[in-house]
N, C-alpha and C positions, 0 to 999 in steps of 0.2 A: 600191105604187098609187091610193093615195084620198087622201094625205099624215097632214101627221099634225094631228088637234085643237088637242092640251092636252099639258105637258108640268108635271111635279112631280121638282122635285130633292130628295132626302132631304139631310140637313146629309154623309152617309158616301160623298157621291156616287154612290147609285143613282139614274137618273131613269126616271119611268113615264111611257110618251107612249099617250094615247089614237088611235087610226085607224079613220078608217071611219065619220066624220058624215053621215050623206046629209038634203038637205034635199030634201021635195017640188016637185015640178016644175025642180029643177038636175039638171044633166044629167051624172053621176059617171063615169068608166072601167071600170068593175066594181059593176053597179048591186045584181048578186045577193051579190056577195060581205057577208059579217057582220062587223060591226069587230070589230079588236083592241085588245090591247095587248102592249105593246114596256117591254122592259127594257134601262137602256144602265147602263153602269158607267166611272160618265166618269173614272175615278181609268190605267184602263188606255192606254196607251201610243198605240193605233187602236181607241178604242171605233167597236161597234156595236149598231145595237137587234139586239134577239131577240121575237122573239118566244113572249109566257106562253101556255100550254096554259091553256084556262081549265077550272071544273071539270063532271064529268057532269052531266046532268040542269037545267044552265042553256039557257036559249032563246038558244040564237049565233045562231037565223036571223034573230031580227029581233034582236040586238043591234046599236044607234047611237051612240058613246057619244060624250055632248057633256062636255067636261069630263072633268078629273081632280085630285083631293085626296086626301091620305093625314093619318093617323091615329095617332101613334108615342106606343106609352102607355113 
């Protein structure tokens, strides 16, 4: 509904997608919906984005992701 803002693809083909960025003054289809992070496995024949659950205690109501990056240790 709010489109994806950024994507980061790991070497193993897993893609993390941030969604739900809202700018002040810009009309969005779901203004009260918090941002989300999706996971997509690009190795699958028909990849689909799956919403990741965010841990309890996180302020999800104000989550407004702008960009995404991963760290591999």
